[in-house]
Structure formats: structure tokens, C-alpha cells
N, C-alpha and C positions, 0 to 999 in steps of 0.2 A: 333615287333622295339619299341625302347626307346627314339627316338624322339630325338637322337643325329645326328650329322652329320660330317664328315672329311673334313675339309679344306687343300689341301696341296700349300704350301709356300716353292718356291726358294727363298735365297739370296746369293751370293756369291759361286754360286754353288754347296748349301746344300739345302738338302728339310728336310723341320720339316712338320708336321702332327698334323693340329690342330681338337680339339674338340671342337667343340660350342654347345650350345643349338640352338632351335627352333627362340630364340628371338636374335640371333647371338652373346652372351655372350661366352665368351670362357671357359673351365672351365680346358682344359689339353692338352698337345700338347707329342708328339712323335718326340724325336730326333734320326734320323737312327745312326745317327755319333758314340754318346753316347751310344746308344742302352739301353736307359733310358725315361720311360713314366712318365712327372712331373702332378701331378695332383695338383689342387688347392682345391681339396677337399675331401676328403677319401669318404664320405659318395656316391660318384657316382663312387668307385672303378671300381665294378662291370659292371656295363653300358657304364665306357670307354674303358674298356678291352673287351669287347663284340665287342663294333663299331670299333673298331681297330685291332682285331683278323686280318681280309686278310690281312690288313697292317705290318704284323709282320713278320721279316726275321728273327730270331733267338731266344734265351733269351734277357728278358731286364730286367732291373731293374725298379721298380715302385712305386714311391711315392711325396714327397715334393717337389718344386725346391728346389737345396742344400742353396739357401742364395736370398730368394725374396726379390728384391727392390723393393722401390714404383714406380719405374719406369718401372719397368717390369710388373707390378701389374695394371698397370695403360694404358700398350699397350693392356695386355689381357683382358681389360674391354673393348675395342672397337669392336665395329660390324666391319666386314669384311669391308662392303662398306663405313667404314668413315676412313680405315686406309691407309695411303698413302706408305707404307711402301714397300707394290710390286709393285708400280709403276715402269715399265721400265725405261730405259733412252729413252726419245722420246715418253711415254706414249700416249700423244695429238694427237704425229704426225700419231704412229701406228692406232691410231682407226680411226681416218681422213681418213688415204689411203686405211681401211678397209673398212669404208661406201661411198668412193668414188675413186677409183684407178685412175679414170681417161680412159680416150681413149687409146687401144691399141698402137695407132702409135701418136706420138708425135715429130716434129721435134724437139723438144728440151727438155731434160729429165726435170720430175715434178722437182720444186726446194723443194718439201716437202720430198724429198728422199735425196736428197742433206743435207740440213736440217736435218736428221733424223739420217744419215752417222754419221753427227758430233755429234750430242748428243750422239751415243752410242758410240763412241770414248772419248767422257768428262766423261761419264759416267761411261764405265770401268774402265778410269782411276782411278776415284774417289774412285769404289767400290773395288780397291785393297790396298787403305790407312785402312780398314778395320781392316786388325792384329795391325795397329797403333795408335790404338783407336779411328779410328774415321767414325761416319756414312753420309750416302749420301741419300738423297730424291731426287729424279727426276720427274718432269713434275708436280710441286707444284701446283694448280689450283689457282687461285685470282678471287675475282667478278669481272662482267666486260669481262670475256672471256681472260683475263691475266695467264700467267703462270710464275711463276720462273724455268728455264730450269733444274737447279741444284741446292741444298743448301747443303753445307757440313760443317758437325757439329765435332769439335777435340778439342785437346788440346789447339791450336791455335789459339781457336776461330770458329764464326760460318762467314759463305762466302756464298754470292748468287750469284751463277756464269750464265754469259750469254754467250752461246754458238755461235760461228759467223764464217760460214763455207768460208773458203778463200784457197782453194786449189788451188793453183799453181799459184795464183794471188800476186800481191802486196798489202800491207795495209798501209793507213796511217792514221795517228791518230792528230786530231787538238782539242783537247776539244771544243765542245763537240762533233766535227764531225769525223764521220769516212769515210774513202773511199775505197770502195773495187774494186781493177782494175780500169775499164774505167767509174765504173757507177758515179751518181751523188754521194755526199757526203750526209750522212746522221746524225741527232742528237741522234745517237746511244747512245752515252753516257749518255746522259740524261734517255733513259729508264732504261740502267743498274743500276745507282742511285735512280732510281724513285722504282725499285722491288726490292735493300736492305733495303732502309727507309721501305717499308712497312710489309718487314720480321721483321725489326727492333720492326715496331707496335705489330706485330701480336704476337714476342715474347719475349714483354720487356726487350730485350738482342740488345745489339750492332751489327748489320751483316753487314760484308763488301763488297763492290759491286766490281765484277771481272767481266771482260771480257777475255774468253778465244777463241785463235783464232788457228783453226785448218786445220793444214798444208798451211801455207802459204807461197808463195814465198818468202816475204820480207817483213819486217816490217818498219815502219819509225813513230818516236816517238817524234819530235822535242821538244815538251815541256812535263814531265811528266804530265797526267791530273790528275785534283783536286781529288782526295781522289780513286779514281778507279787504283785495280792494270790490268795491263795486260801481259796475261799469252800468252804462245802457249801450245797446247795440249802436249806435251813433257817434261814441266816444272809442272806441275800439281802437282808430286810426289813431288816437294819443301815444298807442302804445311806441308807435314807430319815433315820438320824438324823444324815447329814452334811449341813454344809452353809456357808454364808459364801464361797462360790466363785461359784456364778455368777446375777442377779437374774433375775426374771421374766422381763422382757423380751427378757435374751440367752436363758434356757432356749428359747423359743418361737420367736426367728431362730436359732438352732441348730436347733431342730428342724424348722422348715419348709426350710433348707436340708438337712438329712438325709435327709428322706425322700424329695427329687429325685432321682430313677434318675441323672440326668444327671451330678449331684454326684460321683458314683464311678467315672465312664468315666474317669478319669485319671489312680487310683490304678495 
């Protein structure tokens, strides 16, 4: 054995196989759809072909990345444990439910499952923007146990999205309070703004706060809330129609920075 390992990664329904050393640094990746093995070091060509041999499905091209960018190289240098890009929508909730699924019979559904379904709905909608030059990160961990549900980076800027499951319920927003159905009002918009502020500090760039309501029956907003954009889950696609803020190179650089777990350790 040559000490290399193969790590499969799925994004937007497409699989890439990364080849990494024992210290976690990536040295190559196999793109099945493009039938190409991209090498960062020609000296390790034979070892990479050997370890990828069982995974190859036909003839492949082998060589350096066509146009390696600084952002791509920075991403490849990440240890797999520090890369947030593979996080699924609701990753933290998935882990929580795996560790503690709760009693098999409950009088009421586990609220974590409603929250997970809502985050998956929003996450799927964000991932569909990939073809428009956007990147989405999900369940971004923050110090203290907090997390940003979703971070969207694209031509229209950076957005920190907080997901609120509201299926068949009326939502009333009176900044900073949010009332869901007959529940007591909660100052949710303070958290939405705080998450965006922490992301702005970590990325040294302006991050806009967004509250996403998933499947509400009705939404009442007597006055526009300060700074926070309020969207239904069906309106997320509208983000792709905003542009003129970030150049493609800036989007890639910010995405490479945001996907590094270490970026978030100081906020």
C-alpha cells in the first residue's frame, strides 16, 4: 500500500473522489463526470492511479487541473475534518438525531425533525443556485454551540440564512419579535442579525441577514424589519437574480475562506 486514501464527496448530485495523504492533505481528485484525474503533483502520478484503480469506470484523462486557481488550491489543502463544504443541510440536527433519536413513541413529533425538514428544504433550494455562480454552506458551526443554518455566497453578495419551520401557521413579524401561530413572540430577529454580524467579522465582508419561513400559511409584516430580509422558501431562487456585488474570483475566494472550519473559531 502507498499510504494514500480515497475520500468520496457528493455535491449537487455529483461525485468526486479525493486522494489524500495520511496527514489529510489532498493531492488529486477524480471527476467521474469529466472522466478526468486532476493531479497536483506529477511525481505521485503512479501512486494516485494505483489507489484510484478500483474506482475507475473507463478511460480517463490524467494531468494537472486545467486552470488551478488560488481558491481551488486553498480548498484542496484543507484537512477533510476542517472542510465544511460536505456538510448536508441540517447536518447538526442529523448528528443530534443519530446520537439521541428519542423515545419511539411520542405524543408530539420531535421538533428537531420539523427543523431538519425545513433546513433540508432551504438547503436544497440554495444548492440549485450552483449553476448561477453561487455556493452554499450548511450548518456552519460557531463557538459556543451556535451555528449558521445556511451561508450563501454569490454574485449578489453574502447571505446568512436562518430557517424557521412554519408549516400551515401564521407568522407575524414585529421587529425584533417573531410570532409563530399561537406561540409567545420570540426576539428571533436579534439572533438572525447576530449570526450575520459574526459571519461578517469572520469573513471580513458584509453578510446580509435573511429569515426564511418554510411553508407558512400566512405572513404579516406590518413594517419592514431593520436590515433583515424575510423570504418564504419558495422565494429563495430570487437571490440568483441579484448581482453586480461580487466578481467570480471574489466569490471563489470567499467560498474557500468560509468552508475552512478554522475561519469560524474566532467569532
